[in-house]
Steps between C-alpha positions, in 0.01 A plus 500: 500500500517454132208605290440451123308761297370422150495792254302456188582696179374475142740215415608319815475459878801577700549372856694727737617355832563730797634465852475743784774666699352699794152464354606658169466283180800463270521303168692170505725417207463132397790290639603762743614391857365659811841656570522667158141613515550678837838645388346638179236699692668567837871516405811290509540518878134430593575142586831406645660174387796308643725641231403855583469467878780610725729203613379309791716463806609146578476403858701201605 
């Protein structure tokens, strides 16, 4: 779930978007991918990718 919060100050209104990981809100950086978002908050190894996964065994 992504939510948007508007914060008003004396000169401008700033929109902050957040997403939740395990029901905890975290700020989203504009243009950020889901993978980089999760890695930023949960660490580099939080989401395995094909390049980081152990080699698959080929069955013939």
